[in-house]
N, CA, C and O atoms as a Tripos MOL2 file, in Angstrom:
@<TRIPOS>MOLECULE
protein
  208   207    52     0     0
PROTEIN
NO_CHARGES

@<TRIPOS>ATOM
      1 N           3.1290    8.0000   15.6470 N.3       1 MET1
      2 CA          2.8180    6.7540   14.5070 C.3       1 MET1
      3 C           1.4050    7.4280   13.7140 C.2       1 MET1
      4 O           0.3570    7.8780   14.1770 O.2       1 MET1
      5 N           1.8610    7.2820   12.4460 N.am      2 MET2
      6 CA          0.7580    7.7910   11.4430 C.3       2 MET2
      7 C          -0.0330    6.6760   11.1880 C.2       2 MET2
      8 O           0.3570    5.5140   11.0700 O.2       2 MET2
      9 N          -1.4270    7.2000   11.0910 N.am      3 HIS3
     10 CA         -2.3980    6.0810   10.9080 C.3       3 HIS3
     11 C          -2.3360    5.7350    9.2930 C.2       3 HIS3
     12 O          -2.1360    6.5530    8.3960 O.2       3 HIS3
     13 N          -2.5670    4.2510    9.1420 N.am      4 GLN4
     14 CA         -2.4320    3.8360    7.5670 C.3       4 GLN4
     15 C          -3.4140    4.8350    6.5000 C.2       4 GLN4
     16 O          -3.0650    5.2430    5.3920 O.2       4 GLN4
     17 N          -4.5870    5.0600    7.1120 N.am      5 ASP5
     18 CA         -5.2570    5.8290    6.2090 C.3       5 ASP5
     19 C          -4.8740    7.3000    5.9400 C.2       5 ASP5
     20 O          -5.2200    7.8580    4.8990 O.2       5 ASP5
     21 N          -4.2190    7.8600    6.8130 N.am      6 ASP6
     22 CA         -3.2880    9.2090    6.7520 C.3       6 ASP6
     23 C          -2.3600    8.9850    5.6020 C.2       6 ASP6
     24 O          -2.2440    9.6660    4.5830 O.2       6 ASP6
     25 N          -1.6410    7.7650    6.0040 N.am      7 LEU7
     26 CA         -0.4160    7.8510    5.0420 C.3       7 LEU7
     27 C          -0.8160    7.4960    3.5900 C.2       7 LEU7
     28 O          -0.2560    8.1380    2.7010 O.2       7 LEU7
     29 N          -1.7460    6.5210    3.2340 N.am      8 ILE8
     30 CA         -2.3870    6.5090    2.0040 C.3       8 ILE8
     31 C          -2.9880    7.8490    1.4120 C.2       8 ILE8
     32 O          -2.7670    8.0150    0.2120 O.2       8 ILE8
     33 N          -3.6900    8.8010    2.0440 N.am      9 GLN9
     34 CA         -4.0690    9.8890    1.6860 C.3       9 GLN9
     35 C          -2.9650   10.6970    1.4700 C.2       9 GLN9
     36 O          -3.1440   11.5710    0.6220 O.2       9 GLN9
     37 N          -1.8840   10.6580    1.9890 N.am     10 LEU10
     38 CA         -0.8150   11.4780    1.8900 C.3      10 LEU10
     39 C           0.1170   11.1950    0.7230 C.2      10 LEU10
     40 O           0.7580   11.9950    0.0420 O.2      10 LEU10
     41 N           0.0390    9.7990    0.6480 N.am     11 MET11
     42 CA          0.4990    9.3010   -0.8770 C.3      11 MET11
     43 C          -0.4800    9.7520   -1.9860 C.2      11 MET11
     44 O          -0.0650    9.9990   -3.1180 O.2      11 MET11
     45 N          -1.5820    9.8400   -1.7010 N.am     12 ASN12
     46 CA         -2.5770   10.2230   -2.9040 C.3      12 ASN12
     47 C          -2.2440   11.5670   -3.1970 C.2      12 ASN12
     48 O          -2.0220   11.8610   -4.3710 O.2      12 ASN12
     49 N          -2.1730   12.4610   -2.2780 N.am     13 ASP13
     50 CA         -2.0290   13.7290   -2.2400 C.3      13 ASP13
     51 C          -0.7110   14.1800   -3.1390 C.2      13 ASP13
     52 O          -0.6580   15.1050   -3.9490 O.2      13 ASP13
     53 N           0.1510   13.4190   -2.8260 N.am     14 TYR14
     54 CA          1.5910   13.8960   -3.1940 C.3      14 TYR14
     55 C           1.6450   13.1250   -4.6680 C.2      14 TYR14
     56 O           2.5350   13.6530   -5.3330 O.2      14 TYR14
     57 N           1.0500   12.1520   -5.3320 N.am     15 LEU15
     58 CA          1.1890   11.5090   -6.5430 C.3      15 LEU15
     59 C           0.1940   12.5700   -7.3770 C.2      15 LEU15
     60 O           0.4780   12.8040   -8.5520 O.2      15 LEU15
     61 N          -0.8980   13.1670   -6.8060 N.am     16 HIS16
     62 CA         -1.6790   13.7810   -7.7970 C.3      16 HIS16
     63 C          -1.0080   15.1980   -8.5470 C.2      16 HIS16
     64 O          -1.4410   15.5450   -9.6460 O.2      16 HIS16
     65 N           0.0110   15.9250   -7.8990 N.am     17 PRO17
     66 CA          0.6940   16.8930   -8.6600 C.3      17 PRO17
     67 C           1.8850   16.2590   -9.2800 C.2      17 PRO17
     68 O           2.6870   17.0070   -9.8380 O.2      17 PRO17
     69 N           2.0930   15.0840   -9.2600 N.am     18 CYS18
     70 CA          3.3220   14.4370   -9.9530 C.3      18 CYS18
     71 C           2.6760   14.3250  -11.4010 C.2      18 CYS18
     72 O           3.3900   14.2170  -12.3980 O.2      18 CYS18
     73 N           1.7020   14.3460  -11.4450 N.am     19 GLY19
     74 CA          1.0700   13.9900  -12.8670 C.3      19 GLY19
     75 C           0.3500   12.6300  -13.0030 C.2      19 GLY19
     76 O          -0.2610   12.2680  -14.0090 O.2      19 GLY19
     77 N           0.4820   12.0100  -12.0000 N.am     20 LEU20
     78 CA         -0.1150   10.7050  -11.8030 C.3      20 LEU20
     79 C          -1.4070   10.1550  -11.6370 C.2      20 LEU20
     80 O          -1.8150    8.9940  -11.6210 O.2      20 LEU20
     81 N          -2.0750   11.4890  -11.4920 N.am     21 GLY21
     82 CA         -3.6040   11.4150  -11.2600 C.3      21 GLY21
     83 C          -3.9060   11.1220   -9.8360 C.2      21 GLY21
     84 O          -2.9820   10.8800   -9.0590 O.2      21 GLY21
     85 N          -4.9900   11.1280   -9.4960 N.am     22 VAL22
     86 CA         -5.5470   10.7130   -8.0690 C.3      22 VAL22
     87 C          -5.5450    9.2040   -8.1380 C.2      22 VAL22
     88 O          -6.1220    8.6050   -9.0450 O.2      22 VAL22
     89 N          -4.7970    8.5140   -7.0310 N.am     23 ILE23
     90 CA         -4.9520    7.2030   -7.0230 C.3      23 ILE23
     91 C          -5.1990    6.7200   -5.8160 C.2      23 ILE23
     92 O          -4.4110    6.9330   -4.8950 O.2      23 ILE23
     93 N          -6.1720    6.1000   -5.6710 N.am     24 ASP24
     94 CA         -6.8910    5.5140   -4.5580 C.3      24 ASP24
     95 C          -6.5110    4.3200   -4.1450 C.2      24 ASP24
     96 O          -7.1260    3.3460   -4.5800 O.2      24 ASP24
     97 N          -5.6700    4.1770   -3.4310 N.am     25 PHE25
     98 CA         -5.1920    2.7060   -2.7340 C.3      25 PHE25
     99 C          -5.8290    1.9990   -1.9340 C.2      25 PHE25
    100 O          -6.3440    2.5850   -0.9820 O.2      25 PHE25
    101 N          -5.9890    0.6480   -2.0430 N.am     26 ASP26
    102 CA         -6.7640    0.0640   -1.1820 C.3      26 ASP26
    103 C          -6.0570   -0.3840    0.2850 C.2      26 ASP26
    104 O          -6.6060   -0.6890    1.3440 O.2      26 ASP26
    105 N          -4.7230   -0.3090   -0.0420 N.am     27 SER27
    106 CA         -3.8200   -0.9770    1.1020 C.3      27 SER27
    107 C          -2.4350   -0.1110    0.9270 C.2      27 SER27
    108 O          -2.0520    0.3840   -0.1330 O.2      27 SER27
    109 N          -1.7680   -0.0350    2.1930 N.am     28 LEU28
    110 CA         -0.6220    0.6860    2.4360 C.3      28 LEU28
    111 C           0.4530   -0.3150    1.4920 C.2      28 LEU28
    112 O           1.4160    0.1790    0.9050 O.2      28 LEU28
    113 N           0.1490   -1.7100    1.4480 N.am     29 GLN29
    114 CA          0.9080   -2.4630    0.1760 C.3      29 GLN29
    115 C           0.7910   -2.0660   -1.2300 C.2      29 GLN29
    116 O           1.7540   -1.9260   -1.9850 O.2      29 GLN29
    117 N          -0.3480   -1.9060   -1.5190 N.am     30 ASP30
    118 CA         -0.6600   -1.3380   -2.8920 C.3      30 ASP30
    119 C           0.2410   -0.1980   -3.3680 C.2      30 ASP30
    120 O           0.9530   -0.1150   -4.3680 O.2      30 ASP30
    121 N          -0.0420    0.8420   -2.1500 N.am     31 ALA31
    122 CA          0.5140    2.0670   -2.4680 C.3      31 ALA31
    123 C           2.0970    1.9130   -2.5770 C.2      31 ALA31
    124 O           2.7530    2.3120   -3.5390 O.2      31 ALA31
    125 N           2.6020    1.2930   -1.4820 N.am     32 ALA32
    126 CA          4.2780    0.9320   -1.6290 C.3      32 ALA32
    127 C           4.6260    0.3290   -2.8900 C.2      32 ALA32
    128 O           5.6180    0.7420   -3.4910 O.2      32 ALA32
    129 N           3.7760   -0.7940   -3.4530 N.am     33 ARG33
    130 CA          4.0410   -1.4810   -4.4900 C.3      33 ARG33
    131 C           4.2740   -0.1390   -5.8580 C.2      33 ARG33
    132 O           5.2650    0.0470   -6.5630 O.2      33 ARG33
    133 N           3.1950    0.4720   -5.8440 N.am     34 PHE34
    134 CA          2.9450    1.4490   -6.7310 C.3      34 PHE34
    135 C           4.2890    2.3100   -6.9340 C.2      34 PHE34
    136 O           4.9890    2.4540   -7.9360 O.2      34 PHE34
    137 N           4.3990    2.8080   -5.6930 N.am     35 ILE35
    138 CA          5.5840    3.9540   -5.4970 C.3      35 ILE35
    139 C           6.9660    2.9780   -5.7910 C.2      35 ILE35
    140 O           7.7860    3.3170   -6.6430 O.2      35 ILE35
    141 N           7.0550    2.2630   -5.3290 N.am     36 ASN36
    142 CA          8.4750    1.1180   -5.8580 C.3      36 ASN36
    143 C           8.5550    1.1670   -7.2820 C.2      36 ASN36
    144 O           9.6060    1.4890   -7.8360 O.2      36 ASN36
    145 N           7.4070    0.8370   -7.9840 N.am     37 GLN37
    146 CA          7.4460    0.8590   -9.3230 C.3      37 GLN37
    147 C           7.5050    1.9470  -10.4130 C.2      37 GLN37
    148 O           7.9470    1.8060  -11.5540 O.2      37 GLN37
    149 N           6.9600    3.0990   -9.8380 N.am     38 ASN38
    150 CA          6.9940    4.3010  -10.6130 C.3      38 ASN38
    151 C           7.6630    5.4800  -10.3520 C.2      38 ASN38
    152 O           7.6560    6.4660  -11.0890 O.2      38 ASN38
    153 N           8.3040    5.3610   -9.1810 N.am     39 ILE39
    154 CA          9.2040    6.4300   -8.4350 C.3      39 ILE39
    155 C          10.4570    5.8920   -8.0970 C.2      39 ILE39
    156 O          10.6020    5.4950   -6.9410 O.2      39 ILE39
    157 N          11.3970    5.8050   -8.8990 N.am     40 PRO40
    158 CA         12.8480    5.3480   -8.4930 C.3      40 PRO40
    159 C          13.7400    5.6060   -7.2430 C.2      40 PRO40
    160 O          14.6020    4.8280   -6.8360 O.2      40 PRO40
    161 N          13.4170    6.8000   -6.6940 N.am     41 TRP41
    162 CA         14.1020    7.1720   -5.4330 C.3      41 TRP41
    163 C          13.3780    6.6190   -4.2460 C.2      41 TRP41
    164 O          13.8590    6.7840   -3.1250 O.2      41 TRP41
    165 N          12.3410    6.0240   -4.4030 N.am     42 ALA42
    166 CA         11.3990    5.6210   -3.4530 C.3      42 ALA42
    167 C          11.7800    4.1360   -2.8240 C.2      42 ALA42
    168 O          11.2050    3.6840   -1.8330 O.2      42 ALA42
    169 N          12.8020    3.4600   -3.5210 N.am     43 GLN43
    170 CA         12.9980    2.0500   -2.9490 C.3      43 GLN43
    171 C          13.0540    1.9410   -1.6460 C.2      43 GLN43
    172 O          13.0560    0.7930   -1.2020 O.2      43 GLN43
    173 N          13.1180    3.1450   -0.6320 N.am     44 MET44
    174 CA         13.3720    2.6580    0.6210 C.3      44 MET44
    175 C          12.0250    2.1360    1.2500 C.2      44 MET44
    176 O          11.9190    1.7700    2.4210 O.2      44 MET44
    177 N          11.0510    2.1490    0.3590 N.am     45 ILE45
    178 CA          9.4770    1.6670    0.8460 C.3      45 ILE45
    179 C           9.5170    0.3690    0.7180 C.2      45 ILE45
    180 O           9.5800   -0.1120   -0.4130 O.2      45 ILE45
    181 N           9.4900   -0.4070    1.7990 N.am     46 ASP46
    182 CA          9.2800   -2.0010    1.6340 C.3      46 ASP46
    183 C           7.6920   -2.4550    1.3840 C.2      46 ASP46
    184 O           6.7760   -1.9830    2.0560 O.2      46 ASP46
    185 N           7.4940   -3.4470    0.3140 N.am     47 ILE47
    186 CA          6.3090   -3.6760   -0.0360 C.3      47 ILE47
    187 C           5.4650   -4.3900    1.2660 C.2      47 ILE47
    188 O           4.3100   -4.8060    1.1620 O.2      47 ILE47
    189 N           6.1540   -4.4370    2.3210 N.am     48 ASP48
    190 CA          5.5130   -5.0040    3.6070 C.3      48 ASP48
    191 C           4.7610   -3.5970    4.4660 C.2      48 ASP48
    192 O           4.1280   -3.6330    5.5210 O.2      48 ASP48
    193 N           5.0220   -2.6340    3.7740 N.am     49 GLY49
    194 CA          4.6800   -1.2880    4.6770 C.3      49 GLY49
    195 C           5.6170   -0.7710    5.4300 C.2      49 GLY49
    196 O           5.3770    0.2710    6.0390 O.2      49 GLY49
    197 N           6.7920   -1.3670    5.5280 N.am     50 GLU50
    198 CA          7.7460   -1.0270    6.3160 C.3      50 GLU50
    199 C           8.9880    0.1730    5.7490 C.2      50 GLU50
    200 O           9.3690    0.3680    4.5950 O.2      50 GLU50
    201 N           9.3850    0.7950    6.9220 N.am     51 PHE51
    202 CA         10.1700    1.7330    6.0110 C.3      51 PHE51
    203 C          11.6790    1.4590    6.6450 C.2      51 PHE51
    204 O          11.8680    1.2710    7.8470 O.2      51 PHE51
    205 N          12.5890    1.4670    5.7620 N.am     52 ASP52
    206 CA         13.8520    0.9620    6.0120 C.3      52 ASP52
    207 C          14.7380    2.3910    6.5360 C.2      52 ASP52
    208 O          15.9260    2.3010    6.8470 O.2      52 ASP52
@<TRIPOS>BOND
     1     1     2 1
     2     2     3 1
     3     3     4 2
     4     3     5 am
     5     5     6 1
     6     6     7 1
     7     7     8 2
     8     7     9 am
     9     9    10 1
    10    10    11 1
    11    11    12 2
    12    11    13 am
    13    13    14 1
    14    14    15 1
    15    15    16 2
    16    15    17 am
    17    17    18 1
    18    18    19 1
    19    19    20 2
    20    19    21 am
    21    21    22 1
    22    22    23 1
    23    23    24 2
    24    23    25 am
    25    25    26 1
    26    26    27 1
    27    27    28 2
    28    27    29 am
    29    29    30 1
    30    30    31 1
    31    31    32 2
    32    31    33 am
    33    33    34 1
    34    34    35 1
    35    35    36 2
    36    35    37 am
    37    37    38 1
    38    38    39 1
    39    39    40 2
    40    39    41 am
    41    41    42 1
    42    42    43 1
    43    43    44 2
    44    43    45 am
    45    45    46 1
    46    46    47 1
    47    47    48 2
    48    47    49 am
    49    49    50 1
    50    50    51 1
    51    51    52 2
    52    51    53 am
    53    53    54 1
    54    54    55 1
    55    55    56 2
    56    55    57 am
    57    57    58 1
    58    58    59 1
    59    59    60 2
    60    59    61 am
    61    61    62 1
    62    62    63 1
    63    63    64 2
    64    63    65 am
    65    65    66 1
    66    66    67 1
    67    67    68 2
    68    67    69 am
    69    69    70 1
    70    70    71 1
    71    71    72 2
    72    71    73 am
    73    73    74 1
    74    74    75 1
    75    75    76 2
    76    75    77 am
    77    77    78 1
    78    78    79 1
    79    79    80 2
    80    79    81 am
    81    81    82 1
    82    82    83 1
    83    83    84 2
    84    83    85 am
    85    85    86 1
    86    86    87 1
    87    87    88 2
    88    87    89 am
    89    89    90 1
    90    90    91 1
    91    91    92 2
    92    91    93 am
    93    93    94 1
    94    94    95 1
    95    95    96 2
    96    95    97 am
    97    97    98 1
    98    98    99 1
    99    99   100 2
   100    99   101 am
   101   101   102 1
   102   102   103 1
   103   103   104 2
   104   103   105 am
   105   105   106 1
   106   106   107 1
   107   107   108 2
   108   107   109 am
   109   109   110 1
   110   110   111 1
   111   111   112 2
   112   111   113 am
   113   113   114 1
   114   114   115 1
   115   115   116 2
   116   115   117 am
   117   117   118 1
   118   118   119 1
   119   119   120 2
   120   119   121 am
   121   121   122 1
   122   122   123 1
   123   123   124 2
   124   123   125 am
   125   125   126 1
   126   126   127 1
   127   127   128 2
   128   127   129 am
   129   129   130 1
   130   130   131 1
   131   131   132 2
   132   131   133 am
   133   133   134 1
   134   134   135 1
   135   135   136 2
   136   135   137 am
   137   137   138 1
   138   138   139 1
   139   139   140 2
   140   139   141 am
   141   141   142 1
   142   142   143 1
   143   143   144 2
   144   143   145 am
   145   145   146 1
   146   146   147 1
   147   147   148 2
   148   147   149 am
   149   149   150 1
   150   150   151 1
   151   151   152 2
   152   151   153 am
   153   153   154 1
   154   154   155 1
   155   155   156 2
   156   155   157 am
   157   157   158 1
   158   158   159 1
   159   159   160 2
   160   159   161 am
   161   161   162 1
   162   162   163 1
   163   163   164 2
   164   163   165 am
   165   165   166 1
   166   166   167 1
   167   167   168 2
   168   167   169 am
   169   169   170 1
   170   170   171 1
   171   171   172 2
   172   171   173 am
   173   173   174 1
   174   174   175 1
   175   175   176 2
   176   175   177 am
   177   177   178 1
   178   178   179 1
   179   179   180 2
   180   179   181 am
   181   181   182 1
   182   182   183 1
   183   183   184 2
   184   183   185 am
   185   185   186 1
   186   186   187 1
   187   187   188 2
   188   187   189 am
   189   189   190 1
   190   190   191 1
   191   191   192 2
   192   191   193 am
   193   193   194 1
   194   194   195 1
   195   195   196 2
   196   195   197 am
   197   197   198 1
   198   198   199 1
   199   199   200 2
   200   199   201 am
   201   201   202 1
   202   202   203 1
   203   203   204 2
   204   203   205 am
   205   205   206 1
   206   206   207 1
   207   207   208 2
@<TRIPOS>SUBSTRUCTURE
     1 MET1         2 RESIDUE 1 A MET
     2 MET2         6 RESIDUE 1 A MET
     3 HIS3        10 RESIDUE 1 A HIS
     4 GLN4        14 RESIDUE 1 A GLN
     5 ASP5        18 RESIDUE 1 A ASP
     6 ASP6        22 RESIDUE 1 A ASP
     7 LEU7        26 RESIDUE 1 A LEU
     8 ILE8        30 RESIDUE 1 A ILE
     9 GLN9        34 RESIDUE 1 A GLN
    10 LEU10       38 RESIDUE 1 A LEU
    11 MET11       42 RESIDUE 1 A MET
    12 ASN12       46 RESIDUE 1 A ASN
    13 ASP13       50 RESIDUE 1 A ASP
    14 TYR14       54 RESIDUE 1 A TYR
    15 LEU15       58 RESIDUE 1 A LEU
    16 HIS16       62 RESIDUE 1 A HIS
    17 PRO17       66 RESIDUE 1 A PRO
    18 CYS18       70 RESIDUE 1 A CYS
    19 GLY19       74 RESIDUE 1 A GLY
    20 LEU20       78 RESIDUE 1 A LEU
    21 GLY21       82 RESIDUE 1 A GLY
    22 VAL22       86 RESIDUE 1 A VAL
    23 ILE23       90 RESIDUE 1 A ILE
    24 ASP24       94 RESIDUE 1 A ASP
    25 PHE25       98 RESIDUE 1 A PHE
    26 ASP26      102 RESIDUE 1 A ASP
    27 SER27      106 RESIDUE 1 A SER
    28 LEU28      110 RESIDUE 1 A LEU
    29 GLN29      114 RESIDUE 1 A GLN
    30 ASP30      118 RESIDUE 1 A ASP
    31 ALA31      122 RESIDUE 1 A ALA
    32 ALA32      126 RESIDUE 1 A ALA
    33 ARG33      130 RESIDUE 1 A ARG
    34 PHE34      134 RESIDUE 1 A PHE
    35 ILE35      138 RESIDUE 1 A ILE
    36 ASN36      142 RESIDUE 1 A ASN
    37 GLN37      146 RESIDUE 1 A GLN
    38 ASN38      150 RESIDUE 1 A ASN
    39 ILE39      154 RESIDUE 1 A ILE
    40 PRO40      158 RESIDUE 1 A PRO
    41 TRP41      162 RESIDUE 1 A TRP
    42 ALA42      166 RESIDUE 1 A ALA
    43 GLN43      170 RESIDUE 1 A GLN
    44 MET44      174 RESIDUE 1 A MET
    45 ILE45      178 RESIDUE 1 A ILE
    46 ASP46      182 RESIDUE 1 A ASP
    47 ILE47      186 RESIDUE 1 A ILE
    48 ASP48      190 RESIDUE 1 A ASP
    49 GLY49      194 RESIDUE 1 A GLY
    50 GLU50      198 RESIDUE 1 A GLU
    51 PHE51      202 RESIDUE 1 A PHE
    52 ASP52      206 RESIDUE 1 A ASP
């Protein structure tokens, strides 16, 4: 099980090379919401932080 902070860091590391800059999310829910809104293929990420 990945720790929430590790997952947030992974998302930040992933988004930086995508040209979206370094985004520091306060919570996994914030990160999931951002990804759902900005990365169309990422709809598998639920706002509750659960993965389908």
